[in-house]
C-alpha positions as CSV (number, residue, x, y, z in Angstrom):
1,M,-11.4,3.1,-16.4
2,K,-12.9,3.5,-12.9
3,R,-9.4,4.2,-11.5
4,I,-8.7,6.9,-14.1
5,L,-11.9,8.6,-13.2
6,I,-11.1,8.4,-9.5
7,A,-7.6,9.7,-10.0
8,A,-9.0,12.6,-12.1
9,L,-11.5,13.5,-9.4
10,I,-8.8,13.3,-6.7
11,A,-6.4,15.5,-8.8
12,T,-9.2,18.0,-9.4
13,S,-10.0,18.1,-5.7
14,V,-6.3,18.6,-4.8
15,L,-5.8,21.4,-7.4
16,T,-8.9,23.3,-6.2
17,S,-8.6,22.8,-2.5
18,G,-6.1,25.7,-2.0
19,C,-8.4,28.4,-3.6
20,T,-11.3,30.5,-2.5
21,G,-13.6,32.8,-4.3
22,M,-16.1,32.4,-7.1
23,A,-15.7,29.9,-9.9
24,G,-13.5,31.4,-12.6
25,D,-12.0,33.8,-10.1
26,P,-9.4,31.8,-8.2
27,K,-7.7,33.5,-5.3
28,P,-5.1,31.9,-3.0
29,T,-6.3,30.9,0.4
30,P,-4.8,33.4,2.9
31,T,-2.0,32.0,5.1
32,T,-0.4,33.3,8.3
33,G,3.2,33.4,9.2
34,G,6.4,33.6,7.1
35,G,6.5,30.7,4.6
36,T,8.5,28.3,6.8
37,P,7.0,24.9,6.5
38,T,5.6,23.3,9.6
39,S,6.9,19.9,10.8
40,N,4.0,18.2,9.1
41,A,4.6,19.8,5.7
42,G,5.2,17.3,3.0
43,T,4.2,14.3,5.1
44,S,0.9,13.6,3.2
45,S,1.5,10.5,1.1
46,G,-1.7,10.6,-0.9
47,L,-2.5,7.1,0.5
48,E,-5.4,8.4,2.6
49,S,-7.7,8.5,-0.3
50,I,-6.9,5.0,-1.7
51,K,-9.0,2.1,-0.7
52,P,-6.9,-1.1,-0.2
53,C,-9.2,-3.3,-2.2
54,D,-8.8,-1.0,-5.2
55,L,-5.0,-1.7,-5.4
56,L,-5.5,-5.0,-7.3
57,T,-8.0,-5.4,-10.1
58,E,-10.0,-8.5,-10.7
59,S,-7.8,-9.6,-13.6
60,E,-4.7,-9.0,-11.4
61,T,-6.0,-11.1,-8.6
62,A,-7.0,-13.8,-11.1
63,T,-3.3,-14.0,-12.2
64,L,-2.4,-14.6,-8.5
65,G,-4.9,-17.4,-8.2
66,I,-7.5,-15.4,-6.3
67,K,-11.0,-16.0,-7.3
68,T,-13.0,-14.1,-4.6
69,P,-13.2,-10.4,-4.0
70,G,-11.1,-8.9,-1.2
71,K,-12.5,-8.1,2.2
72,E,-11.6,-4.7,3.8
73,E,-10.3,-4.9,7.3
74,K,-8.3,-2.8,9.7
75,V,-5.5,-4.4,11.6
76,G,-3.5,-2.2,13.9
77,T,-2.4,1.0,12.0
78,S,-3.1,-0.7,8.6
79,D,-6.2,-0.3,6.5
80,G,-6.2,-3.5,4.5
81,C,-7.8,-5.8,2.1
82,S,-7.6,-9.6,2.6
83,Y,-7.9,-12.1,-0.2
84,F,-8.6,-15.8,0.5
85,I,-7.2,-18.1,-2.1
86,S,-7.8,-21.6,-0.7
87,S,-7.1,-23.5,2.4
88,E,-4.1,-25.1,0.6
89,L,-2.8,-21.9,-1.1
90,G,-3.5,-19.5,1.8
91,R,-4.2,-15.8,1.5
92,L,-2.9,-12.4,0.5
93,R,-3.3,-9.2,2.4
94,V,-2.5,-5.7,1.2
95,G,-2.2,-3.0,3.9
96,I,-2.0,0.8,3.7
97,R,-0.3,2.6,6.5
98,A,-0.8,6.3,5.6
99,K,1.0,7.4,8.8
100,S,3.6,4.7,9.4
101,G,6.8,4.5,7.3
102,L,9.1,1.5,7.2
103,K,11.3,2.9,10.0
104,D,8.1,2.9,12.2
105,L,7.6,-0.9,11.7
106,N,9.2,-3.7,13.7
107,L,10.4,-5.9,10.9
108,Q,11.7,-9.3,12.0
109,G,12.2,-12.4,9.9
110,D,14.6,-15.1,8.9
111,K,16.0,-12.9,6.2
112,I,15.3,-9.2,5.5
113,S,16.5,-7.8,2.1
114,D,16.4,-4.3,0.6
115,I,14.7,-4.5,-2.8
116,K,13.1,-2.1,-5.3
117,V,9.4,-2.4,-6.2
118,G,8.8,-0.1,-9.2
119,K,10.3,3.3,-8.2
120,Y,10.0,2.6,-4.5
121,D,12.5,1.3,-2.0
122,A,11.1,-1.8,-0.2
123,K,12.0,-4.6,2.2
124,K,11.4,-8.3,1.6
125,V,10.8,-10.0,4.9
126,E,11.1,-13.8,4.6
127,A,9.5,-15.9,7.3
128,P,8.5,-13.0,9.5
129,D,8.6,-14.0,13.2
130,G,9.6,-17.5,12.1
131,A,6.5,-18.2,10.0
132,K,8.0,-20.2,7.2
133,S,4.6,-20.1,5.4
134,Q,4.7,-16.3,5.0
135,C,6.6,-13.5,3.2
136,N,6.1,-9.8,3.4
137,V,7.0,-7.1,0.9
138,M,7.0,-3.7,2.6
139,I,7.0,-0.7,0.2
140,S,8.2,2.7,1.4
141,V,5.9,5.2,-0.2
142,T,7.3,8.1,1.9
143,E,9.3,8.4,5.1
144,T,6.0,8.3,7.0
145,S,3.8,6.0,4.9
146,S,4.1,2.4,3.6
147,I,2.2,-0.4,1.9
148,S,2.5,-4.0,3.1
149,V,1.9,-7.0,0.9
150,I,1.7,-10.2,2.9
151,A,1.4,-13.6,1.3
152,T,0.6,-16.5,3.6
153,L,0.5,-20.2,2.5
154,D,-1.2,-23.0,4.5
155,V,0.3,-22.9,8.0
156,S,1.8,-26.4,7.5
157,S,3.8,-25.1,4.5
158,E,7.4,-24.1,4.8
159,D,7.8,-23.0,1.2
160,T,8.8,-19.4,2.0
161,P,10.1,-18.8,-1.6
162,V,6.6,-19.5,-3.0
163,A,5.0,-17.0,-0.6
164,C,7.7,-14.5,-1.5
165,E,7.0,-14.9,-5.2
166,R,3.3,-14.2,-4.7
167,A,4.0,-11.2,-2.4
168,R,6.5,-9.8,-5.0
169,K,4.1,-10.3,-7.9
170,A,1.3,-8.5,-6.1
171,A,3.7,-5.7,-5.0
172,D,4.8,-5.2,-8.6
173,M,1.1,-4.9,-9.7
174,I,0.4,-2.4,-6.9
175,A,3.5,-0.1,-7.2
176,P,2.4,1.8,-10.4
177,K,-0.9,2.8,-8.7
178,L,0.8,4.5,-5.8
179,P,1.2,8.3,-5.6
């Protein structure tokens, strides 16, 4: 319910941001130039207004085995939310890169596969940088924005398929909430 209210507020803000004048008397904001789009036109992904810890609900994290709330953190160009599961089962991190598309990321791993997550193209990166305990699902929201879902097991684990299953389940829960 909270997400619906937030989405409605964002939509209202977007719809009214291009108008000036009195309430009830909308007038377009004056523009300059011919109507040729600038190089930044259409690059806004809508991710800027999303908080990473809002991408998974409490009931969704519970199905992933997560019992604690996520902790917001910024790592590099990613605004993220980290969830600690347990020392044996590892953690999950969801990252939003509002200004970095998949082509901007250096994806390396034992195996990289093109997949679909909801309506989005994505890449599954198994054992990134040789870390057999990890799997990443990288969702391409636009050419210039992406979501990363990183599942990490205990560092002594080499069960990459289990990490990939967790990352994929979380990505599937997140995809319907993306713009």
